[in-house]
N, C-alpha and C positions, 0 to 999 in steps of 0.2 A: 668811819671810813672817810678818808680825804680824797676829793676828786682831783684827778690830774688833768688840768685844763688843756694841756697840749694833746692829750690822748682823747679826752672825753668832751671837750668844749668845741664850740664853733660860733661864728658870728654870722648873723643874717641881716643884711641891709635891704630893707623893704621899701621899694618905690621912691627912691631919691631922684625923682624926675623933675625936669625943668619947670613944668607948669604946676606941679603940686607943691613945690617948696615954698612959694610965697604964702601959702595957707598955714605953714608951720610956725609955731611960736619961736621967735628968735632964730630964724632960719640960718643966718650966718654962723652963729655959735653952734647950732646943731650940726651943720655941715663940717665945720672945723673939728669939733669933738669926735664926730663919727669917723672922719678921715684918720684921725690919730688912732682911734680904736682899731680900725681896719689895718693900718700900718703895723701896729703893735701885734695884732693877731698873726699877720703874715710873717713878721719877724720871728714869731714863736712856732711857725709852721702849722698854725691852726687853720682848719678849713674856713673859708669865707664864701658865703653864698649871697648873690645879689638878685633881687627880683625887679621886674618892670611889668607894668600892665599898659596895654594900649599905647605903645610908644608913638604910633602915628599921631595920636591926639594929645598925649600928655608929655611928649618929648622923651629924649634919652636921659640916662643917668647923668646928673650934674657933673661937670668936668672934674671938680675936686675929688669926688668919690670915685669916679672912673680912674683917675690918676692913682689914687691910693690902692685901687684894686690891681693895677698894673697892666 
């Protein structure tokens, strides 16, 4: 049985927050690639979920990801 990504798939963007991103390997590439994935998923009408934790201390979702989310 083949999965229908538009019906069965979704994207979860977890904690792309301003103060966490510098700890990620190749953060610039990670953000760029993730934004492309999110834009593609939205173009296919797939659900996209974003999470943040303790925004007061860790900051908001980075602007590139927030922009891709719309």
